[in-house]
C-alpha positions in Angstrom: 28.2 10.4 1.2 28.2 13.3 -1.2 24.5 13.7 -0.7 25.1 15.1 2.8 27.2 17.9 1.5 25.7 21.4 0.9 28.0 21.8 -2.1 25.5 20.3 -4.5 22.5 22.4 -3.4 22.1 25.7 -5.1 24.3 24.7 -8.1 21.7 22.8 -10.2 20.7 24.4 -13.5 17.3 25.9 -13.7 15.8 23.1 -15.7 17.0 20.6 -13.2 15.2 22.5 -10.4 12.0 22.5 -12.4 12.4 18.9 -13.3 12.8 17.8 -9.6 10.0 20.0 -8.5 7.6 18.5 -11.1 8.8 15.0 -10.2 8.1 15.6 -6.5 4.7 17.0 -7.3 3.8 14.0 -9.4 5.2 11.6 -6.9 3.0 13.1 -4.1 -0.1 13.0 -6.2 0.5 9.4 -7.2 1.3 8.5 -3.6 -1.9 10.2 -2.5 -4.0 8.2 -5.0 -2.3 5.0 -3.9 -2.7 5.7 -0.2 -6.4 6.4 -0.5 -6.8 3.1 -2.4 -4.6 1.2 0.0 -6.5 2.6 3.0 -9.8 1.5 1.6 -8.5 -1.9 0.8 -6.8 -2.5 4.2 -9.7 -1.2 6.2 -12.1 -3.4 4.3 -10.0 -6.4 4.9 -9.8 -5.6 8.6 -13.6 -5.3 8.6 -14.1 -8.5 6.5 -15.2 -6.6 3.4 -13.8 -6.4 -0.2 -13.2 -2.7 -0.8 -12.8 -1.1 -4.2 -12.2 -3.7 -6.9 -14.1 -2.5 -10.0 -12.4 0.5 -11.5 -9.0 -0.6 -12.9 -7.0 -3.6 -11.9 -7.8 -4.5 -8.3 -9.6 -1.1 -8.1 -6.4 0.9 -8.4 -8.1 3.6 -10.5 -10.9 4.2 -8.0 -9.1 7.1 -6.3 -8.5 8.8 -9.6 -12.2 8.5 -10.6 -13.2 9.8 -7.2 -11.0 12.9 -7.8 -12.6 13.5 -11.2 -16.1 13.1 -9.6 -15.3 15.7 -6.9 -13.9 18.1 -9.4 -17.0 18.1 -11.6 -19.6 18.1 -8.8 -21.8 21.2 -8.3 -20.3 23.6 -5.8 -22.4 25.1 -3.1 -21.2 28.3 -1.3 -23.0 29.4 1.9 -24.6 32.8 1.7 -23.0 33.8 5.1 -19.5 32.8 4.0 -16.6 35.3 3.7 -16.0 34.5 0.0 -12.4 35.6 -0.3 -11.2 33.7 2.8 -13.5 30.8 1.9 -11.7 30.4 -1.4 -8.1 30.9 -0.1 -8.3 28.5 2.8 -8.1 25.2 0.9 -5.4 26.7 -1.3 -3.3 27.4 1.8 -3.7 23.9 3.1 -2.8 22.2 -0.2 0.1 24.6 -1.0 1.7 24.1 2.4 1.4 20.3 2.1 3.4 20.4 -1.1 6.0 23.0 0.1 6.9 20.9 3.2 8.4 18.2 1.0 11.0 20.5 -0.6 13.7 19.5 2.0 13.0 15.7 2.2 15.8 13.6 0.7 14.8 10.4 -1.0 18.1 9.3 -2.5 21.9 10.0 -2.8 23.6 11.9 -5.5 22.8 10.5 -9.0 23.4 11.5 -12.6 20.4 12.9 -14.5 21.1 13.7 -18.1 24.7 14.0 -17.3 24.3 16.4 -14.4 25.3 15.2 -10.9 22.5 16.1 -8.5 21.2 14.9 -5.1 17.7 13.3 -5.1 16.4 16.3 -3.0 15.0 19.6 -4.1 17.0 21.7 -1.6 18.6 21.7 1.8 19.9 24.2 4.3 21.1 24.2 7.9 17.7 24.5 9.5 15.6 22.5 7.1 13.8 20.5 9.9 12.6 23.8 11.4 11.4 24.8 7.9 9.1 21.7 7.9 7.7 22.6 11.3 7.0 26.2 10.1 5.3 25.1 6.9 3.2 22.6 8.9 2.1 25.5 11.2 1.1 27.6 8.2 -1.0 24.7 6.8 -3.1 24.7 9.9 -4.2 28.2 9.1 -6.1 26.8 6.1 -8.2 24.7 8.5 -8.8 27.6 11.0 -9.7 30.0 8.2 -12.0 27.4 6.6 -13.9 27.0 9.8 -14.2 30.7 10.4 -15.1 31.8 6.9 -17.9 29.3 6.4 -20.2 31.3 8.6 -21.5 28.2 10.4 -21.2 27.0 14.0 -19.9 23.5 13.5 -17.0 24.4 11.1 -16.1 27.2 13.5 -15.8 24.6 16.3 -13.6 22.5 14.1 -11.3 25.4 13.4 -11.0 26.2 17.1 -10.1 22.5 17.7 -7.4 22.8 15.0 -5.9 25.7 16.8 -5.7 23.8 20.1 -4.4 20.7 18.3 -1.5 22.4 16.6 -0.5 24.2 19.8 -0.6 21.0 21.8 1.1 18.5 19.5 3.5 20.7 17.6 5.2 21.5 20.9 5.7 17.8 21.6 6.8 17.2 18.0 9.4 20.0 18.1 10.7 18.7 21.4 11.1 15.2 20.0 13.6 16.7 17.4 15.9 18.2 20.0 17.5 14.9 20.9 18.1 14.2 17.2 19.8 17.6 16.8 22.0 16.9 19.8 23.2 13.6 18.4 23.5 14.7 14.7 24.9 18.1 15.5 22.8 19.6 12.7 19.3 20.5 11.7 19.8 19.6 8.0 17.9 16.6 6.8 20.8 15.3 4.6 23.3 15.7 7.4 21.0 13.9 9.8 20.8 10.9 7.4 24.6 10.9 7.1 24.9 10.6 10.9 22.7 7.5 11.1 25.4 5.1 10.0 25.7 2.4 11.2 22.8 2.7 13.7 19.5 4.5 13.3 18.4 7.2 15.7 15.1 5.2 16.3 17.3 2.7 18.3 19.4 5.0 20.4 16.6 7.7 20.7 13.6 5.4 21.1 11.6 7.8 23.4 12.0 10.6 20.9 10.9 8.3 18.1 7.8 7.2 20.0 6.9 10.8 21.0 7.2 11.9 17.3 5.1 9.0 16.0 2.4 9.9 18.4 2.6 13.6 17.7 2.5 13.2 13.9 -0.8 11.4 14.2 -2.3 14.4 16.0 -0.6 16.8 13.6 -2.3 15.2 10.6 -5.8 15.1 12.1 -5.9 11.3 11.8 -7.8 8.9 14.1 -7.8 8.7 17.0 -6.8 12.4 17.1 -9.2 13.6 14.3 -11.0 16.1 16.6 -11.2 18.9 14.0 -13.2 16.6 11.7 -15.2 14.7 14.3 -18.2 13.7 12.2 -19.9 12.3 15.3 -20.4 15.7 16.9 -19.3 18.2 14.3 -21.0 16.7 11.2 -17.7 17.0 9.3 -15.7 19.7 11.2 -14.0 22.6 9.5 -14.9 21.4 5.9 -18.7 20.8 6.5 -19.6 23.7 4.2 -17.1 22.8 1.5 -17.9 20.8 -1.6 -16.6 19.9 -5.1 -12.9 20.8 -5.8 -12.4 22.8 -2.6 -13.3 19.7 -0.5 -10.9 17.6 -2.7 -8.1 20.1 -1.9 -8.5 19.6 1.8 -8.6 15.8 1.2 -5.5 16.0 -0.9 -3.7 18.1 1.8 -4.5 15.6 4.5 -3.0 12.7 2.6 0.0 14.6 1.4 0.7 15.6 5.1 0.6 11.9 5.9 3.3 11.2 3.4 5.3 14.2 4.6 5.3 13.4 8.3 6.0 9.7 7.4 9.0 10.8 5.2 10.2 13.1 8.0 10.0 10.2 10.5 12.0 8.0 8.1 14.5 10.7 7.6 15.1 11.6 11.3 14.8 8.2 12.9 15.0 5.3 10.3 18.0 6.4 8.3 16.1 8.0 5.4 17.0 6.4 2.1 19.8 4.2 3.7 19.2 0.5 3.3 18.1 -1.5 6.3 20.2 -4.4 7.6 21.0 -6.9 6.1 20.4 -5.2 2.8 23.0 -2.6 3.8 25.7 -5.3 3.6 25.3 -5.2 -0.2 27.9 -2.7 -1.6 25.5 -1.2 -4.1 22.5 -0.8 -1.7 23.1 2.9 -0.9 24.2 4.1 -4.3 22.3 4.9 -7.5 18.6 4.6 -7.7 18.1 1.7 -5.3 17.8 4.0 -2.2 14.4 5.3 -3.5 13.0 1.8 -3.0 14.2 1.7 0.7 12.8 5.2 1.2 9.4 4.2 -0.2 9.2 1.1 1.9 9.8 3.0 5.1 7.3 5.7 4.2 4.6 3.0 3.4 5.4 1.4 6.7 4.3 4.6 8.5 1.3 5.0 6.3 0.2 1.5 7.1 0.4 2.5 10.8 -1.9 5.4 10.1 -4.4 3.1 8.4 -4.1 0.5 11.2 -4.8 3.1 13.9 -7.9 4.3 12.0 -9.3 0.8 11.7 -8.7 -0.2 15.4 -8.8 2.8 17.8 -11.9 4.9 18.7 -11.7 8.7 18.8 -10.6 10.3 22.0 -12.7 12.7 23.9 -11.5 16.3 23.7 -10.5 16.4 27.4 -8.5 13.2 27.0 -6.9 14.5 23.8 -5.7 17.7 25.5 -4.6 15.9 28.7 -2.5 13.4 26.7 -0.7 16.2 24.8 0.0 18.6 27.7 0.4 16.2 30.7 2.1 13.2 29.1 3.8 14.0 25.8 5.3 17.4 26.6 6.6 16.4 30.1 8.0 13.2 28.7 9.8 15.1 25.9 11.4 17.6 28.4 12.5 14.8 30.7 14.1 12.9 27.8 15.9 16.0 26.5 17.4 16.5 30.0 18.6 12.9 30.0 20.1 13.1 26.5 21.8 16.4 27.2 23.3 15.1 30.4 24.6 12.0 28.7 26.2 14.1 26.0 27.9 16.3 28.5 29.3 13.3 30.4 30.5 11.8 27.1 32.1 14.9 25.7 33.5 16.6 28.8 34.2 13.7 31.2 35.3 11.2 28.5 32.7 8.5 29.5 32.5 5.5 27.2 29.3 4.4 25.6 29.2 1.3 27.9 29.5 3.5 31.0 26.8 5.8 29.8 24.5 2.8 29.1 25.1 1.4 32.6 24.5 4.8 34.2 21.3 5.3 32.1 20.1 1.9 33.1 20.6 2.7 36.7 18.8 6.0 36.5 15.9 4.5 34.6 15.7 1.6 37.2 15.7 4.1 40.1 13.0 6.2 38.3 10.8 3.1 37.7 11.2 1.8 41.2 10.4 5.3 42.6 7.3 5.7 40.4 6.2 2.2 41.4 6.5 3.0 45.1 4.7 6.3 44.7 1.9 4.5 42.7 1.6 1.9 45.5 1.4 4.6 48.1 -1.2 6.5 46.1 -3.3 3.4 45.5 -3.3 2.6 49.2 -4.3 6.1 50.1 -7.1 6.2 47.5 -8.3 2.8 48.7 -8.5 4.1 52.3 -10.4 7.2 51.2 -12.8 5.1 49.2 -13.3 2.7 52.1 -14.1 5.5 54.5 -16.5 7.0 52.0 -18.3 3.7 51.5 -18.8 3.4 55.3 -20.2 6.9 55.5 -22.4 6.7 52.4 -23.6 3.1 52.7 -27.4 3.3 52.7 -29.8 0.4 52.4 -31.6 0.5 49.1 -34.8 -1.1 48.0 -35.2 -0.9 44.2 -39.0 -1.6 44.4 -39.8 0.9 47.2 -41.6 3.2 44.8 -43.6 0.4 43.1 -41.3 0.0 40.1 -37.6 -0.7 39.8 -35.2 2.3 39.9 -31.4 2.4 39.8 -29.4 3.2 43.0 -28.3 6.7 43.7 -24.6 7.6 44.5 -23.8 6.2 47.9 -26.6 3.5 47.8 -25.9 -0.2 47.4 -28.3 -2.6 45.7 -28.4 -6.0 47.3 -28.5 -8.3 44.2 -30.8 -11.3 44.4 -30.6 -14.0 41.7 -33.6 -14.6 39.6 -33.8 -18.2 40.7 -34.2 -17.2 44.3 -36.8 -14.6 43.4 -38.8 -17.2 41.4 -38.6 -19.7 44.3 -39.9 -17.0 46.7 -42.7 -16.1 44.3 -43.8 -19.8 44.1 -43.6 -20.2 47.8 -45.8 -17.2 48.3 -48.5 -18.4 45.9 -48.8 -22.0 47.5 -50.4 -21.5 50.9 -50.0 -24.7 53.1 -53.0 -25.9 55.1 -53.4 -24.6 58.6 -52.4 -27.1 61.2 -54.1 -25.5 64.2 -57.2 -24.0 62.7 -59.9 -22.5 64.8 -62.8 -24.9 65.3 -65.9 -23.8 63.5 -69.3 -23.5 65.2 -71.3 -26.7 64.5 -74.7 -26.3 62.8 -77.5 -27.2 65.2 -79.6 -30.2 64.2 -82.9 -29.7 62.7 
C-alpha cells in the first residue's frame, strides 16, 4: 500500500504535477458532460420518454453542444448589478469545484513515463478538512451571485444558500468524526488504507447515511435545491445570469456532485479498492484497474442523485431546516458519542469486537424500546387531548344553511349524506300521495 504513504507526495517533478492537474481537469469536464447526458436519459426513461438521442451516438454529444450554445449566447447584465462581484461570483464557484478534487485518490502508485507516482494530485494530514473548507468557499459564489444581481429573487436564493451551508455542512463534518476515530487519520489516502478488509460504510453505517443525506443538501440537488427553487424563486441565485456565466454555475454544480460522490467512495466505500469478490483477484488493486472500481463507485452515487431528482418532490423551507437541525445534527452527535465510547472500551478495557457488538446491540435495543414506549405514551396523551377538544368544539353544521354549500369551519363536523339517499329524499318530496282523510267539500246546490 505505497499509495497510503506521504513519501510520494511532494516529490513529483514539475511536469508530473502539471500532467496530473490537467488530467484531473479533463476528467472532471468529461464526467460533467457524461453526467448531464446520463441524467437526461435516466430521467426520461423514468418518465417514459426518450431523452437526447440525436447529437452523436445515442445523444452523447448533446451536452457538449449545449455547452457551446451557452458560450455563444448573448449575455445580458442587469443595470442594477454590482459588475465586479457579478463577474467574480461564477468564477469562485467553478474554481472551488475544481480545487476540491486535488486530494481525492483514484488509484494506487503507478509508473508514468518511468516515474513512480500515486494516482492523486496531493495529500496531507488534514486533506478531508481541506475539502470541507473548499466546499464552504464555493458557497460564497452562490451568495455573492444572489447579492450582486440587484434583484429580489436571486437575493433570496443567496440567503437560502447561506442557511443551507450552515445547516448541512455541520452534519457533514460530524459524519466524518467517526471515520477519523476509526482510521486514526484525516488523510484520504490513509483512510483508504484502513478500509481493508471491511469498508467503513459497513461498520459506520449511521455516519454513511448521514453523509449521503448531507451531500445532497450540500450540492443543492433535489429535494434540497432550495437556493434554485424555480417554483417560487424563478431560478434562484442565477436568475439574472446568462451565457457563459450561467454555464459556469451549471458546471460547478455537476463537478460538486462528482466531488462529494468521490469523497463518499473514499471515506466509506474503500475508494479505489476493488469490491468483493473482485478483491480476491491478486491484481485487482494494483496498476490501472483501481480507476475502474473508483469510477463505478462514483457513478453509483451520481445515479442516486438522479434517482432522487426523478422521484422526490422539493421540501418546504421549514421542513428543510427542521430536518437539518433537529434530525441530522442530533443523530450525528449521538452516533459520535457511541463510537467514541466503544473505542475507549476497546482500547483501554481490552473489550473484544464481539463483546462490543453485543453491548452495542443491547444499547440500541434499550434505546429503541424506550423511544417506542415514549412514542406510545405521547400518542395516547395526544389522542386524549384531541378527544377532549372534539367534545368541546363539536358543533352541528348545516352546509346549506346560507342557501349554498360552504365548507365546515374548524370545530364543526359535517354529517355526510350519500347522494343516493339525497336523491331518494328529493323524489319522495316531489311525489305527494293522495290525502286519505280529506275535508269534505261543500256540495253545489241543485238548480
